[in-house]
Residue frames relative to the residue before (quaternion, step in Angstrom):
aa qw qx qy qz dx dy dz
M 1.0000 0.0000 0.0000 0.0000 0.00 0.00 0.00
D 0.6422 0.5262 -0.3177 0.4580 3.56 1.00 -0.85
A 0.6421 0.5248 -0.3199 0.4582 3.56 1.02 -0.82
F 0.6359 0.5295 -0.3178 0.4628 3.57 1.03 -0.82
L 0.6752 0.4881 -0.2942 0.4682 3.57 0.88 -0.94
D 0.6563 0.5112 -0.3120 0.4590 3.58 1.00 -0.77
A 0.6823 0.5015 -0.2847 0.4494 3.58 1.07 -0.76
F 0.8173 0.2670 -0.1080 0.4990 3.60 1.01 -0.77
F 0.7994 0.2299 -0.1054 0.5450 3.60 1.11 -0.52
N 0.2305 0.7783 -0.5378 0.2278 3.55 0.97 0.94
L 0.3137 -0.8025 0.4792 0.1671 3.57 -0.19 1.29
D 0.6200 0.5465 -0.3510 0.4402 3.58 1.04 -0.67
I 0.6650 0.4801 -0.2984 0.4881 3.58 0.97 -0.84
M 0.6162 0.5375 -0.3451 0.4607 3.60 1.01 -0.73
R 0.6478 0.5206 -0.3155 0.4580 3.57 0.98 -0.86
Q 0.6674 0.4965 -0.2984 0.4680 3.58 0.97 -0.84
A 0.7112 0.4634 -0.2530 0.4642 3.58 1.03 -0.82
L 0.4906 0.7191 -0.4100 0.2723 3.59 1.18 -0.50
P 0.6596 0.4991 -0.3525 0.4377 3.69 0.77 -0.80
L 0.6534 0.5034 -0.3160 0.4689 3.59 0.98 -0.81
L 0.6770 0.4922 -0.2958 0.4603 3.58 0.95 -0.85
L 0.6180 0.5288 -0.3472 0.4669 3.59 1.08 -0.65
K 0.6233 0.5173 -0.3326 0.4830 3.57 1.07 -0.71
G 0.6552 0.4987 -0.3047 0.4787 3.57 1.02 -0.80
A 0.6317 0.5299 -0.3315 0.4586 3.59 1.04 -0.75
A 0.6252 0.5287 -0.3392 0.4632 3.59 1.05 -0.73
M 0.6430 0.5013 -0.3203 0.4824 3.58 1.02 -0.76
T 0.6272 0.5357 -0.3348 0.4556 3.59 1.02 -0.77
L 0.6669 0.4923 -0.3024 0.4707 3.59 0.93 -0.87
K 0.6319 0.5181 -0.3296 0.4729 3.59 1.01 -0.76
L 0.6562 0.5089 -0.3025 0.4679 3.56 0.96 -0.88
C 0.6420 0.5275 -0.3197 0.4554 3.58 0.97 -0.86
A 0.6442 0.5330 -0.3276 0.4400 3.57 0.92 -0.90
V 0.6849 0.4766 -0.2826 0.4733 3.57 0.93 -0.91
V 0.7091 0.4819 -0.2701 0.4381 3.56 0.76 -1.07
I 0.6798 0.4779 -0.2976 0.4699 3.60 0.90 -0.90
G 0.6474 0.5227 -0.3236 0.4505 3.58 0.95 -0.84
L 0.6833 0.4680 -0.2804 0.4852 3.57 0.88 -0.94
G 0.6499 0.5344 -0.3208 0.4349 3.58 0.98 -0.83
L 0.6575 0.5020 -0.3095 0.4689 3.58 0.97 -0.85
A 0.6723 0.4906 -0.2998 0.4662 3.58 0.90 -0.91
G 0.6817 0.4782 -0.2894 0.4721 3.57 0.91 -0.91
G 0.6464 0.5283 -0.3186 0.4490 3.57 1.01 -0.79
L 0.6531 0.5024 -0.3168 0.4698 3.57 0.96 -0.82
A 0.6427 0.5171 -0.3233 0.4637 3.59 0.97 -0.84
L 0.6628 0.4976 -0.3065 0.4682 3.59 0.95 -0.83
A 0.6441 0.5271 -0.3258 0.4486 3.58 0.96 -0.86
L 0.6612 0.4878 -0.3079 0.4796 3.57 0.97 -0.80
A 0.6412 0.5304 -0.3257 0.4489 3.57 1.05 -0.76
T 0.6364 0.5304 -0.3428 0.4430 3.62 1.05 -0.67
G 0.7011 0.4318 -0.2715 0.4984 3.59 1.20 -0.38
A 0.4091 0.7226 -0.4677 0.3031 3.57 1.29 0.14
R 0.5300 -0.6501 0.4497 0.3069 3.54 -1.15 0.60
T 0.6896 0.4660 -0.2789 0.4791 3.57 1.14 -0.57
R 0.4980 -0.6755 0.4609 0.2886 3.56 -0.92 0.91
A 0.5805 0.6070 -0.3707 0.3964 3.57 1.14 -0.62
L 0.7013 0.3937 -0.2593 0.5346 3.58 1.19 -0.46
R 0.6927 0.5240 -0.2897 0.4021 3.56 0.85 -1.00
W 0.7164 0.4733 -0.2813 0.4286 3.59 0.73 -0.97
P 0.6548 0.4825 -0.3425 0.4703 3.67 0.86 -0.74
A 0.6321 0.5287 -0.3401 0.4531 3.61 1.02 -0.75
L 0.6637 0.4932 -0.3050 0.4725 3.58 0.93 -0.87
G 0.6478 0.5166 -0.3156 0.4625 3.58 1.02 -0.80
F 0.6249 0.5374 -0.3256 0.4633 3.57 1.02 -0.82
I 0.6675 0.5087 -0.3035 0.4512 3.58 0.86 -0.98
D 0.6834 0.4870 -0.2929 0.4582 3.58 0.84 -0.95
L 0.6609 0.5278 -0.3117 0.4331 3.58 0.94 -0.92
F 0.7850 0.3664 -0.1987 0.4583 3.58 0.67 -1.05
R 0.5603 0.5220 -0.4139 0.4922 3.58 1.24 0.01
A 0.6748 0.5017 -0.2938 0.4545 3.59 1.12 -0.62
L 0.6561 0.5151 -0.3228 0.4472 3.61 1.08 -0.65
P 0.4498 -0.6639 0.5158 0.3014 3.63 -0.88 0.85
P 0.5238 -0.6709 0.4172 0.3186 3.62 -0.83 0.91
L 0.6239 0.5372 -0.3532 0.4443 3.60 1.05 -0.65
V 0.6367 0.5138 -0.3221 0.4763 3.58 0.99 -0.82
L 0.6527 0.5151 -0.3078 0.4625 3.56 0.96 -0.88
L 0.6551 0.5154 -0.3137 0.4548 3.58 0.95 -0.86
V 0.6667 0.4915 -0.3055 0.4696 3.59 0.88 -0.89
F 0.6356 0.5247 -0.3331 0.4580 3.59 1.02 -0.77
V 0.6759 0.4913 -0.3045 0.4572 3.60 0.85 -0.93
Y 0.7297 0.4423 -0.2485 0.4585 3.58 0.89 -0.93
S 0.8099 0.2887 -0.1277 0.4944 3.58 0.87 -0.95
G 0.6924 0.4907 -0.2814 0.4479 3.59 1.15 -0.51
L 0.6609 0.5412 -0.3166 0.4124 3.58 0.90 -0.88
P 0.5771 0.5847 -0.4061 0.4001 3.68 1.01 -0.52
F 0.6017 0.5557 -0.3666 0.4415 3.62 1.12 -0.51
A 0.6869 0.4190 -0.2724 0.5276 3.57 1.28 -0.37
G 0.6199 -0.5848 0.3258 0.4094 3.57 1.28 0.26
L 0.6353 0.4980 -0.3380 0.4838 3.58 1.25 0.20
R 0.0109 0.8132 -0.5783 0.0640 3.56 -0.30 1.27
L 0.1292 -0.8037 0.5801 0.0292 3.55 -0.71 1.14
S 0.5360 -0.5775 0.4955 0.3656 3.54 -1.22 0.47
P 0.6689 -0.4790 0.3509 0.4472 3.63 -1.18 0.30
F 0.6640 0.4935 -0.3157 0.4646 3.60 0.90 -0.87
G 0.6637 0.5067 -0.3050 0.4579 3.60 0.91 -0.87
A 0.6507 0.5180 -0.3181 0.4550 3.58 0.98 -0.83
V 0.6540 0.4976 -0.3123 0.4766 3.57 0.96 -0.85
A 0.6477 0.5268 -0.3232 0.4456 3.60 0.92 -0.88
V 0.6820 0.4805 -0.2915 0.4680 3.60 0.89 -0.91
A 0.6802 0.4995 -0.3014 0.4437 3.58 0.82 -0.97
F 0.7057 0.4477 -0.2683 0.4791 3.57 0.90 -0.91
L 0.5622 0.5666 -0.3917 0.4577 3.61 1.15 -0.48
L 0.6715 0.4963 -0.2968 0.4633 3.57 0.86 -0.96
N 0.7033 0.4683 -0.2682 0.4628 3.57 0.89 -0.94
N 0.7515 0.4335 -0.2408 0.4351 3.57 0.68 -1.09
S 0.6103 0.5521 -0.3679 0.4329 3.59 1.02 -0.65
A 0.6143 0.5430 -0.3498 0.4532 3.58 1.11 -0.63
Y 0.6848 0.4673 -0.2870 0.4799 3.60 0.95 -0.84
F 0.6445 0.4994 -0.3262 0.4783 3.58 0.97 -0.78
A 0.6115 0.5626 -0.3505 0.4320 3.59 1.04 -0.72
E 0.6579 0.5033 -0.3162 0.4625 3.58 0.93 -0.82
I 0.6406 0.5126 -0.3268 0.4691 3.58 1.03 -0.73
F 0.6647 0.4867 -0.3075 0.4761 3.58 0.88 -0.90
R 0.6502 0.5232 -0.3280 0.4425 3.58 0.94 -0.84
A 0.6345 0.5190 -0.3310 0.4674 3.58 1.01 -0.77
G 0.6487 0.5173 -0.3180 0.4587 3.56 1.00 -0.78
I 0.6567 0.5030 -0.3106 0.4682 3.58 0.94 -0.88
N 0.6842 0.4895 -0.2863 0.4585 3.58 0.94 -0.87
S 0.6098 0.5660 -0.3555 0.4258 3.59 1.21 -0.39
I 0.6158 0.5348 -0.3470 0.4631 3.61 1.25 -0.28
P 0.4885 -0.6741 0.4587 0.3107 3.64 -0.73 0.97
R 0.5481 -0.6418 0.4264 0.3253 3.57 -0.97 0.84
G 0.5631 0.6263 -0.3813 0.3811 3.55 1.14 -0.55
Q 0.6103 0.5617 -0.3615 0.4258 3.58 1.11 -0.54
M 0.6192 0.5171 -0.3396 0.4836 3.58 1.08 -0.65
E 0.6633 0.5019 -0.3056 0.4633 3.56 0.93 -0.89
A 0.6478 0.5110 -0.3204 0.4655 3.59 1.00 -0.80
A 0.6551 0.5062 -0.3139 0.4648 3.58 0.99 -0.82
R 0.6474 0.5099 -0.3203 0.4672 3.58 1.01 -0.78
A 0.6290 0.5573 -0.3286 0.4309 3.55 1.11 -0.72
T 0.6484 0.5118 -0.3205 0.4635 3.59 1.17 -0.46
G 0.6442 -0.5442 0.3141 0.4361 3.57 1.27 -0.02
L 0.4938 0.6518 -0.4384 0.3730 3.60 1.26 0.01
S 0.4649 -0.6307 0.5341 0.3175 3.55 -1.16 0.59
R 0.6802 -0.4720 0.3447 0.4423 3.58 -1.25 0.20
G 0.6645 0.5058 -0.3047 0.4581 3.58 0.96 -0.83
Q 0.6570 0.5032 -0.3073 0.4698 3.57 0.97 -0.83
A 0.6463 0.5151 -0.3171 0.4653 3.57 1.00 -0.83
M 0.6424 0.5188 -0.3213 0.4635 3.57 1.00 -0.81
A 0.7130 0.4660 -0.2621 0.4537 3.58 0.86 -0.97
S 0.7721 0.3992 -0.1923 0.4556 3.58 0.91 -0.90
V 0.7874 0.3216 -0.1441 0.5058 3.58 1.05 -0.74
I 0.7676 0.4072 -0.2147 0.4459 3.56 0.64 -1.12
L 0.7189 0.4841 -0.2805 0.4126 3.59 0.66 -1.09
P 0.6385 0.5196 -0.3692 0.4312 3.67 0.83 -0.72
Q 0.6764 0.4685 -0.2952 0.4857 3.59 0.97 -0.80
A 0.6473 0.5361 -0.3218 0.4360 3.56 0.96 -0.88
I 0.6642 0.5004 -0.3057 0.4637 3.59 0.92 -0.91
R 0.6340 0.5213 -0.3404 0.4588 3.59 0.97 -0.77
N 0.6569 0.5316 -0.3139 0.4328 3.60 0.96 -0.83
V 0.7862 0.3030 -0.1527 0.5166 3.59 1.02 -0.76
L 0.3104 0.7908 -0.4901 0.1952 3.60 1.23 0.20
P 0.6415 0.5037 -0.3581 0.4544 3.68 0.88 -0.69
D 0.6534 0.5019 -0.3194 0.4682 3.60 1.00 -0.76
L 0.6287 0.5242 -0.3371 0.4651 3.58 1.02 -0.74
M 0.6753 0.4894 -0.2922 0.4681 3.56 0.93 -0.90
S 0.6278 0.5253 -0.3361 0.4658 3.58 1.03 -0.73
N 0.6620 0.4949 -0.3109 0.4692 3.56 1.00 -0.78
V 0.5885 0.5570 -0.3642 0.4591 3.58 1.12 -0.62
V 0.6269 0.5237 -0.3320 0.4717 3.59 1.00 -0.81
E 0.6583 0.5061 -0.3115 0.4620 3.59 0.93 -0.87
V 0.6311 0.5319 -0.3352 0.4543 3.58 1.04 -0.75
V 0.6289 0.5281 -0.3377 0.4599 3.59 0.98 -0.83
K 0.6712 0.4759 -0.3015 0.4818 3.58 0.93 -0.85
L 0.6311 0.5623 -0.3282 0.4216 3.57 1.07 -0.75
T 0.5747 0.6150 -0.3829 0.3807 3.59 1.11 -0.57
S 0.5363 0.6236 -0.4142 0.3899 3.60 1.18 -0.35
L 0.5605 0.6016 -0.3899 0.4146 3.60 1.21 -0.39
A 0.5345 0.6475 -0.4033 0.3640 3.58 1.19 -0.43
S 0.5317 0.6413 -0.4088 0.3727 3.59 1.19 -0.36
V 0.6126 0.5768 -0.3660 0.3976 3.62 1.10 -0.54
V 0.7181 0.3584 -0.2566 0.5385 3.61 1.20 -0.31
S 0.5500 -0.6754 0.3532 0.3415 3.56 1.27 0.61
L 0.3322 0.6972 -0.5538 0.3114 3.56 0.99 0.80
G 0.4372 -0.7590 0.4278 0.2231 3.56 -0.72 1.07
E 0.2097 0.7716 -0.5696 0.1902 3.58 0.66 1.08
L 0.8050 -0.3526 0.1801 0.4419 3.56 -1.32 -0.02
L 0.6961 0.4673 -0.2960 0.4576 3.61 0.76 -0.94
Y 0.6351 0.5266 -0.3322 0.4572 3.59 0.97 -0.82
S 0.6570 0.5101 -0.3065 0.4628 3.58 0.95 -0.90
A 0.6511 0.5100 -0.3118 0.4676 3.58 0.98 -0.86
N 0.6645 0.5016 -0.3091 0.4596 3.57 0.97 -0.81
M 0.6185 0.5249 -0.3404 0.4754 3.59 1.08 -0.67
A 0.6531 0.5022 -0.3119 0.4732 3.58 0.98 -0.84
R 0.6252 0.5326 -0.3339 0.4625 3.59 1.05 -0.74
A 0.6652 0.5126 -0.3047 0.4493 3.57 0.97 -0.89
V 0.6735 0.4923 -0.2949 0.4659 3.59 1.04 -0.74
T 0.7660 0.3862 -0.1941 0.4758 3.57 0.92 -0.93
Y 0.2920 -0.7614 0.5142 0.2657 3.58 1.26 -0.36
N 0.6109 0.5019 -0.3399 0.5093 3.53 1.06 0.87
S 0.4239 -0.7420 0.4721 0.2164 3.58 -1.00 0.86
S 0.3957 0.7507 -0.4600 0.2612 3.59 1.23 -0.01
P 0.6288 0.5285 -0.3663 0.4372 3.67 0.95 -0.65
L 0.6226 0.5293 -0.3450 0.4618 3.59 1.08 -0.62
I 0.6286 0.5174 -0.3278 0.4793 3.58 1.04 -0.74
L 0.6444 0.5121 -0.3165 0.4715 3.58 1.01 -0.81
A 0.6407 0.5132 -0.3273 0.4679 3.60 0.99 -0.78
A 0.6358 0.5218 -0.3257 0.4662 3.58 1.00 -0.81
A 0.6430 0.5172 -0.3167 0.4677 3.58 1.02 -0.80
M 0.6484 0.5119 -0.3213 0.4629 3.60 1.01 -0.75
Y 0.6097 0.5191 -0.3424 0.4915 3.59 1.05 -0.72
L 0.6600 0.5234 -0.3069 0.4431 3.57 0.93 -0.91
V 0.6426 0.5283 -0.3226 0.4515 3.58 0.96 -0.86
V 0.6886 0.4743 -0.2790 0.4722 3.59 1.00 -0.80
L 0.7887 0.3976 -0.1794 0.4333 3.56 0.79 -1.06
W 0.6059 0.6000 -0.3781 0.3605 3.60 0.96 -0.71
P 0.6569 0.4904 -0.3442 0.4578 3.67 0.84 -0.76
L 0.6412 0.5216 -0.3243 0.4601 3.58 1.04 -0.76
V 0.6313 0.5241 -0.3275 0.4685 3.58 1.01 -0.77
R 0.6560 0.5050 -0.3127 0.4658 3.60 0.98 -0.82
V 0.6275 0.5266 -0.3346 0.4658 3.60 1.03 -0.77
I 0.6421 0.5224 -0.3199 0.4610 3.58 0.97 -0.85
S 0.6553 0.5184 -0.3125 0.4519 3.58 0.92 -0.89
R 0.6700 0.4886 -0.3011 0.4708 3.58 0.91 -0.89
F 0.6422 0.5194 -0.3253 0.4605 3.58 1.00 -0.80
Q 0.6538 0.5124 -0.3158 0.4585 3.58 0.96 -0.82
R 0.6437 0.5030 -0.3245 0.4769 3.57 1.00 -0.78
G 0.6361 0.5361 -0.3313 0.4452 3.58 1.01 -0.76
L 0.6578 0.4962 -0.3077 0.4758 3.58 1.00 -0.82
A 0.6394 0.5324 -0.3318 0.4446 3.59 1.03 -0.77
I 0.6468 0.5213 -0.3218 0.4543 3.57 1.05 -0.76
H 0.7307 0.4103 -0.2345 0.4926 3.53 0.99 -0.86
């Protein structure tokens, strides 16, 4: 039992590794801010494009969504970081992760936004147009606020998945939380830094998961 505790719950090693892990956590939060922001914006643009009247917009958007939902994010990340240099495009680890996750996450966010938009009766668009609003104004002022509210739990759940997905950035040596914990493990020959990293993920994500659950229960009641 003592050996187990020393290997996984060595408080002295955790204390020594904490500054490195905090630096990695800051990188993880920075990465999340960029990836989630870009993913939401790209997803909304794609969702609107799938509802366009012209096939030149609708079909490429649908193809993009299907393609990048089907590709594993790790494969996409390795391709962007290690494959694109053969075409003369070399990105930093942070840039590669941002691009790969933008492509992947925008496709998933697009499906969520599209489901929300489709949940609004078409009569509301017609009623908004009848008041003199353009199609774009009606979408922005009437349809989207209701659509986002309808799918807010799904959006928040996907945000949680994106935060967990950032741990894949360690494969391109980006100094985020998991990479930092793994470096500390390699130096100390002890798994306690990994346990500390898991605890830090839990501290960040568990409250968000509880908020999502309460919000979902509230919607079910109403």
